[in-house]
N, C-alpha and C positions, 0 to 999 in steps of 0.2 A: 677496474682498479688500477689506478696509476702505481709507477715505479716509485716515485716520490712516498705515496701512501704506504705501499708494501716496506720502505725503509724505514718510514716511522711508526710501524708496527711490530710487535713480537706476534708469532704464531706458534700452534700446537698441530702436531700432525694426526691426523685421523684417518681410518682405513675403512672401506666397506666392500663391497662385492666387486665394485668396478677397480678400484685401487686407493691409493695413498693420495691425502690433499692437505694442503694448509688452512686452517681454520684460523680467524682471529681470536688471540688467547683469551681476550676480554669475552668473547660471545659464549651465549648460552645454546645457542643453535650448534649445530654439529655439521659433519660433512654431506649428509645427505639432504638438507636444508639447503646447505651452500650450493650442490649441485644443481636443486630445484630452482633457485634465485638465478642461475646464471643460464639455465635451459629455458625458462619461461618469464622473460621479459617482455610481457606483453601489454598492461595496461599502464605500467609506471605505478600502480597501487599497490597495497597491502591488504591482507584480508580483513573482512569487516569485524568490528571489533567485538560484535554480539556473538560471531561465531566462534572467535577466538575464547571468549567466557564460557561459550557453550561445549567447546570439546575439552577446556578445562574441568567443567563439571563432571563430563562423561569419565574423565581419566581419575578423577577423585573417587567416584562411584566405583569404577573398575577396581581401584586399589583398594577401598574399604571391603568390597566383596571379593574380592581375592584372599585378602586376609580372614575374614568371617569363615572362607570355606578352606583355611589352610595352605593356600598356596602362595602367600607373601608374608614375610614376618613382620614384626611390627616395628622394628628400627626403619626399614626401607618406607613402610606402608607410611607411618607418621611424616616422613620427609617428603614423601610423593603429594601426601595430602596438603602440606603445607604449603608446598610449591605450586600447587593447584588452586588453593584458596588467595595467595597472592596474585596469580594471574587474573582470577575472578573478580580481585578488588582493583584491578586495572594496573597492576605492577607488570613489566617484562613482555609489554605487548611490542615495545620496539624490536623484541626478539623475534617477531613472527614475522618473517621477511619474505615470504613466498607471494607469488602472484596469483590473485583471484582465479585467472583463468589458468588454468594448468592442466598438463597431460597428466595420465595415472590415476584417473579417478579418484583423486583428492589423496592420493598417497603423498604427496608433499607436504599437505597440511598437518597428516597425520604424524609423519614422522618430524616435521617443525616442533609439533606439540611435545611429541615423546622426548626429542631431544635438548628441548628447555626445560621440560619437567625433570628429567634425570641430570642435568648439570646443575641445576638449582639444588635437587634434592643432594646431590654429591657434596654441594659446596655446604649444605645444611647439616650434612654429617663430618664436614671437617675436611674433605679431601679435595682433588683439584679436577676443574673440570675437564672432561675427557677421559676420567678416570672409570670406564663403564664396568668395570669389575664389582666397584662397589654399589651403583644404580645404574642399570643397563636399559638403554631407550626401548629395546624390543624384548628382552627376557623379563622386565619388571614392570616398566610403564605401560607396555603395550600387551602384557600378558592376558591371555584369554578372550584377545580382541583381533580383529581385522580392520583395515581402512573401508570394508566394504560394509560393516557396519557402524563404525565409529562416525565415518563423514556421512551419511545418510541422515543417521540419527541427530548429529548435532544441527544439521541443515534444518531438519523438521523443529528443533528446539527454537534455533534462531528465529526459522520463519513464526513460529508460535510468539515468540517475544516481540518479534515487530508488528504481527497483526493487534496484539492486545494493545499496542500504542497508537497504531491506527484506527482503532475502533473507539479509543479515547477521543481522539480528535473527530470522529463521525458524530459523536454522542454531542459534542459540541456546536457542531454545525446544525444538527438536527434541532437543538434547542434554539439556537439562533434564528433558524427559519421558523418556528413555532411563534418566539417572539414578535418576529416582522408579521406574520401572518395575522396574528393579532391587531398590531398596531396599524395594518392597512385593511384592515376587513371592511371598512365603511369608504372605501377609496374606489368609486366605479371607471372603468376604463373600457377600452375596446378589446376584446380578443381577436386575434388573428388565425386563419388557416391558410397554409400555402402562401404566406405573406400576404393576403390582403383580408380587408375587414370582415370579421365574421358576426359573432353576436357579443355583446357586452357582458364582462366579468370582472369582478372584484380583484385589487392587485393582492389582498388578503389570501384570495384563493389559490392564485397561483403561487405565493410563497408557501401555501399549505401543501401545494402540490411537490413543490420541492422537498418539504419534510418528508413526504411519504416515499419519495424515491430514495432519500437516505436512510430512512428507516428499514426499506428492505434491503441496503447494502449492509446494512449493520447485521441484519439477521443471516446473510449470506456468509459473513465474514465468521460469525458465530459457528456455522457448519463446519468451515472449511478449518476453523481452529482445532475442530475434533480429528479432522483426518491428520493433523499434525502432531498429536498427542499419541500416535501408536508409533512406536519404535521398532526397528530390526535388531536392536541391541543385544547381543548375546549368540547372533547368527553366524557371527566370524566370515568367512570367506564367502559364502554361497548361500547361507540361511541354514544350513546344517548342523552349526554349533561345533565344527571340527576345532580340538585344541582347548575349548573351553570345559572348565569343570561342568558337571551337571547341576550341581547345587548352585554355581553360579551364573549360569543360565536361568535358573527360575529367581535369583535375588537382585540382579544388577539392575534392572528397570525400576524396582522397587525402591533401590538406594539412588539411582538418579532423580527418582520422583521427588523423595524428600530433600535432595539438596536444591532443587528448582522450585517446588512446590507449583508444577505447572499441570498437575493431575495426568501424568504420562502412562501411558500402558506398554506392553508389550504386543507385537503385532501376531494375531493368531496364526498367521501361516510367515514363518520368516523367509521361505524359499521366495514366495510371492513379494515380501516386501523388500527384499533384497533386489529383485531384478525387474520390479514395476515402478514407475515414477508417475503414476496418473494423479497421485494426491498432489505434487506439486502443480500439475496443471489445473487442478480444480483451484488453488490458491490463486494461480496468475490469472485464471479465467475469470474469480471472484474480483480480483483487483482490477481486471479491463474493465468489467460490468461498472462498477464503482466510478472509474475513470471516464467512461462513457456518459453517465449520468451527472459527474462534474462538469463536463466538457459543455454538455445540451445545455445546462444552467448556466454556465458563463456565458456561452453563447446570447442566451435571453437578455442575461444582465448587460451586455454590450449592447445589444439593439435597444432595450428598452431606455437606456441612459445615452442613446446616441444624440449626435447635436452638438450643443445644447439647443441650439436655435433652429437648425434644418433636419434634424432626425426625429425621434420618436420623443424623446425629452418627457418619458414619463416618471422616471426615477432619477436620484442624482447619486453616484457612487462618491465615495467619499475622497478627496483630491490626494494623490500620494506622492507625486513629484511632477516636474515640468515634463510636458510631452513633447516637445520640440526644440532643438537647437536655432530654428530659423523661424518659427511662428510663435510669437509672442501670446503667454495667456492660454496656449493649448493644453489642455490635461487628458490625458491617455486612460482608457480602463486597463491599466496594468497588471491588477492581481487578476482579474479574470484573464485575461491573456496568458499569464504564465500558467494559472491552472490549463488551460487549454495546451500548452505546448507539454505539460508533465504528461496529460492524457495521451497525445500522439506517442510519446515515449514509451510509455506502459504499453498500450497497444502494439507496438514494434517487439517489445520486450517478451509480450505474451507468444508471437509467433516464432522467437528464438525457443522460449520453453517448451513450446508445443512440439517443434522438429526435435529439439534435442530428446526430451522425454519418448520420441518415436523412436530414435536412433539406437536405442540400446539392442545389444544381443545378447540371447540365452539367459544365462545367469546372473548377467550384471550391464549395468547401463555406466559406460565409462565418462558421460558426459553431464555427469551431476555437477562439476566446478562452472560451467555456462549457464547451467540453470539458476544456481545460487547466485552468482555475478547478478543476473538480469533481475531475479525474483526477489533479491534484496533491495535492489536499487528500487522496482516498483514499488514495494509496498512502503519503503522509506521516504519514496519522493511523493506519493499520495498523501502520508501522513503531513509531510512539511506544507504541501499545497493546500490541503484541507486547513491547516492552521493559520496559514496567512490569509486564506479566504475569509474565515471568521474574524480574525483580529483586525483583519486592514480592509475589509470590504463589508460584509453583511451587516455587522452591527451598527456601520454608518451609514447605510443606506436611507435616503428620505424619498417622500413622494413628492410629486409636483401634482397635487390635486386640482387645482383650477384646470391645467392643461389635460389632465385625465379626461375631466368632467366636457371640457370644451368639445374634445374630439370624438367623444361618445355621442355628443348631441350632434354635431354635425356630420356624422357618419352614416352611412346608406343601411349600415349592418343592422341599425333598430328597426328596421322594416320587418324584420323576422317577427320580431314581438306582435307587431300590428296586423301581420298575415291572416291570421285566423279569425280577425274581426272585419276583416276588407276582402277577403278572398286574395289567392294567390297571384292570381292573373294580374288584379287591380294591384295589388302589392308590388310586382315586378314593373308596371307600368311607372309608379309612383319613383320607384328607385330608379328606373332608366331615364327619367325627367331629372331627377337629384342631381344624378350625374353630368347629366350633358347642360345642365344650366347653372349648375353650383348653388342651388337653392335648397334649404335643408329640408328634410322628410317631416319634420313637424310642421314646417311652414305652408308644404304644399298640401298635407291633411288637412289643414285647417281651412286653406284658401277653396278646396273642393268640396268642403263641408262633410268629408268622409267620417269623422270624428270631432267631438267637442274638445276643448283645451283640458275639460276636467276628467274626459275620458283617458285621454293621452298622458295626464299626469299618473293614473292609476295605472293603464297599460306599461309605461316606461318606467315604473318606479324601480330603481336599482335593485332592490332586493327581490321583487316579484321575477325581475328578467334573470337572477344570477342563482337563482336557488328553486330546485325542484320542490312541489308542493303546491302551495296556493298559485294561481295562473291569474294572468291579467283578467281574462276572461270570468272566472269565479270571483274575482273581486267587482268587476262592473256588475253581476248578478245580485250581489250584494248591495 
């Protein structure tokens, strides 16, 4: 803070266990928030807006529950609830100034919320910010709570909200792949294994396989969402519920569920839920699995669209921007490329989440801030990556039908379909000659009178080669 800035501002004095500190008079945050902002200037960012909304919802539920059980008077309850509602609606977010990566197991965010809510409640009651006799951040806003049940709970709620958004985009991607699978169902192309010609496949079958992978990802997210619905709220410091009213403990999760509508439940073992963070590892792993699938699909799209003249050139990706500052007319597969990069980052984030979850000791894991920072980034960036993949790539893909057909006809790979009719050894000889002479398999088979043109038409029928069921041999018998 510059000297000029300090001269242009007025301040109020606030006290905590460390001492006295000047806080900007206009600020809704207080001394503990300010100390945290000074101590943890790590990312240059502030807390994710959804975690701010989630902690405000928890504070609202706590205030309502404490009022129900006779631990908080109506005047303070109403003021706290109104302040929380304002935050949930998007107001006062600029007052949440602490860094996402912070020491203290999330105490900085919890106190940031307590102070902002308290000072706004004081203002609503006609008082002056910092007059904590009217509404106290700890004694009223934080009553019956601890950072150790509030912070994990708002992290779980935030993860759940973000996963719901990610799933919505994955459903759109699934539908887009199914639409392309139907559009390309009749497009025959060469399948490849180990980057070498294998046997024919239909382009639609490839896109249907992509849809199947995304369907599994959607199912995994659904399972992971259930893990995030279980909260340790009410357990206070270590899961024993110390300083929380017994009735508060029984009612608070029901109230937060009413506020959020997310089907939240209270963990069956609050001590376990306070100290063990394997649920976040599950969510991170599910997100990573999805990222791996998306990256592999993106690799395929880049390969199939490569060229356009000297590569595979089987499909066309929609041109989105110039690909070079020096090569005129070059267009790059920028959307699959960005999806690849998002996937790389998510895989790295997963390692961080895993290590942080493992690093807890005894009754608490102090490293949830770094878990949330990386986990929220992973879920959110995969959401945006899928959105741009659908809107800017998949829906605009077209097939180069003639090129796909030509590569099938010129490929040695079709010899596999002929092998049952002429024997493996003879088929291998034909394949070897086709490669060395650059003469097509079909031409060699006809030249050596191993099969007739009519027989080859039946054996090499695109659908008989790409569908289980009726084989070329059975067709010939008929």
